[in-house]
C-alpha positions, -999 to +999 in steps of 0.1 A: +000+001+000+011+035-006-002+066+012-001+101-003-010+131+018-028+155-004-037+180+023-024+182+059-038+215+072-067+223+095-098+245+091-079+274+075-054+261+048-020+278+045+006+282+016+021+249+028-008+230+039-040+223+020-073+211+034-075+174+045-072+146+020-054+113+019-050+089-010-043+053-004-034+029-034-036-008-031-037-033-060-055-012-085-077+004-059-076+042-053-090+051-019-096+088-011-102+097+026-119+131+028-119+157-001-110+190+012-110+222-010-085+220-037-082+182-036-084+176-073-055+201-080-035+183-053-041+150-072-028+166-103+003+179-087+010+144-071+005+129-107-024+107-096-049+102-124-085+106-116-090+072-133-073+055-104-100+067-080-125+039-069-138+048-035-142+080-013-145+078+023-159+107+042-150+111+079-175+139+085-192+168+069-172+199+081-163+220+052-126+216+054-130+179+048-156+179+019-154+213+001-134+197-028-161+171-035-183+191-058-153+200-080-140+166-080-174+150-090-179+176-118-145+169-133-151+130-132-184+136-149-168+156-177-139+132-182-136+097-195-140+082-160-152+046-165-151+031-131-179+027-106-173+052-079-183+043-044-188+071-017-189+061+019-198+085+048-217+089+081-255+092+085-267+120+063-242+115+036-268+107+009-289+139+016-258+161+017-245+149-017-280+156-030-279+191-017-245+196-033-257+186-066-288+209-063-264+238-056-244+234-088-254+229-125-241+194-131-251+159-126-233+127-118-237+109-150-211+081-144-219+048-124-218+055-086-234+045-054-235+062-020-233+044+013-243+056+046-224+036+073-219+034+110-196+010+128-190-019+106-164-038+085-165-034+047-149-063+030-134-060-005-112-083-027-077-077-011-086-057+020-112-048+045-121-013+059-129-012+096-153+016+105-155+031+140-176+061+153-154+091+168-164+120+189-164+153+172-198+168+178-213+157+145-216+122+130-179+114+125-161+081+115-125+069+116-112+041+092-087+013+092-075-003+061-064-039+067-048-061+040-060-097+039-033-121+050-014-137+020-001-172+015+034-173+000+050-203-015+079-221+003+102-222-028+125-249-011+095-272-007+083-266-042+116-272-058+122-304-037+088-318-049+093-306-085+059-287-087+059-265-117+046-230-119+009-227-127-025-235-114-013-260-087+006-233-070-023-210-072-045-235-054-020-238-026-020-201-022-057-203-020-053-226+009-064-257-010-045-291-010-032-305-043-021-338-055+013-341-073+029-374-083+005-394-062+014-372-031-012-350-013+005-316-006-011-295+021-011-257+021+005-257+056+034-277+044+041-257+012+031-221+020+034-196+048+012-168+058+023-132+055+001-110+077-016-081+061-005-044+069-029-021+087-033+016+082-055+036+107-069+071+098-082+092+127-092+127+118-111+153+138-120+137+172-115+137+209-099+107+226-124+079+226-128+041+223-130+044+185-095+060+184-080+030+204-100+004+185-087+017+151-051+023+163-047-012+179-016-030+162-017-005+133+015-005+112+007+033+105-016+054+126-024+087+108-039+110+135-050+146+138-029+168+160-046+201+158-030+216+189-002+211+215-011+206+251-008+243+261-041+246+241-057+215+256-088+235+266-093+247+231-088+212+218-115+198+241-138+228+232-137+219+195-134+182+200-099+178+187-068+160+197-036+174+210-002+160+199+003+145+232-031+127+232-024+113+198+010+100+209-005+084+240-029+065+218-002+053+197+020+042+226-009+023+243-021+006+210+011-012+198+014+011+169+045+009+147+046+044+133+026+076+141+021+102+114+005+135+126-017+157+103-045+184+104-020+209+121-037+242+130-026+272+109-011+288+142+019+265+137+041+281+112+066+252+115+058+217+130+087+214+153+066+221+184+040+195+176+066+169+167+087+176+200+055+171+222+045+139+205+079+124+201+086+128+239+059+102+244+061+082+211+095+082+194+084+068+161+065+099+153+067+120+121+047+150+109+030+148+074+033+175+048+016+180+016+026+153-011+044+132+014+044+095+004+047+064+027+049+029+015+035+003+039 
């Protein structure tokens, strides 16, 4: 999986940080998490073709997370977009998209479907998306993308048995036994399991059970950190996390790497935010627009 940060700012964008949007690619699927103002321009700068986009996941309907959606949908409708676009979001998403379309002079003519979801697990071909409720004063969701475990071939066993490349190896990788030269070969003897990677995305929330559930055992936790602890009261007032709180969640959840985003425009440079978080959780970095991470 590859993560591209298209926007890493907060409610007010800056010259350096656009509104929130994260693109995750995996085996031909393009997953967009939130679509802040200017997202389609960010996609162009990042050289991500719109044809790669297959699913949009909305965390909540505050403007800095969705103001880019009308423009993106209009561009998709006027281009050669040939995929079936799926849009997922919290309660009220269908009506809000309907209102968006009424406010602008265009229709969604390409194949699409809108899903209103709550706490659930969405199963796709090669991965699942775990959905948890967060606390932000409005219906708000967090997401975790989890790759399905894969079976890899034990090449030394296959060579010893003389099994050729082809359908037989495919069956073993599908966890099915095969017969070769009158010998039954079991998947457990000829393959091994590689555990799928996990990316958790937690934007705009207070500390809550949903944060910990999504973060548990994540290879990468992407978390908002709108403020430092000196503004903890403001963070609580607006239902946001501080850098310290995000780091505590990571340290208590067996997270491999913490990536902080959604920084308030008051922080001209990220050093203060990074210092606070890394004191608690060393494997912390600050996201910036167009940063890429392979997982």
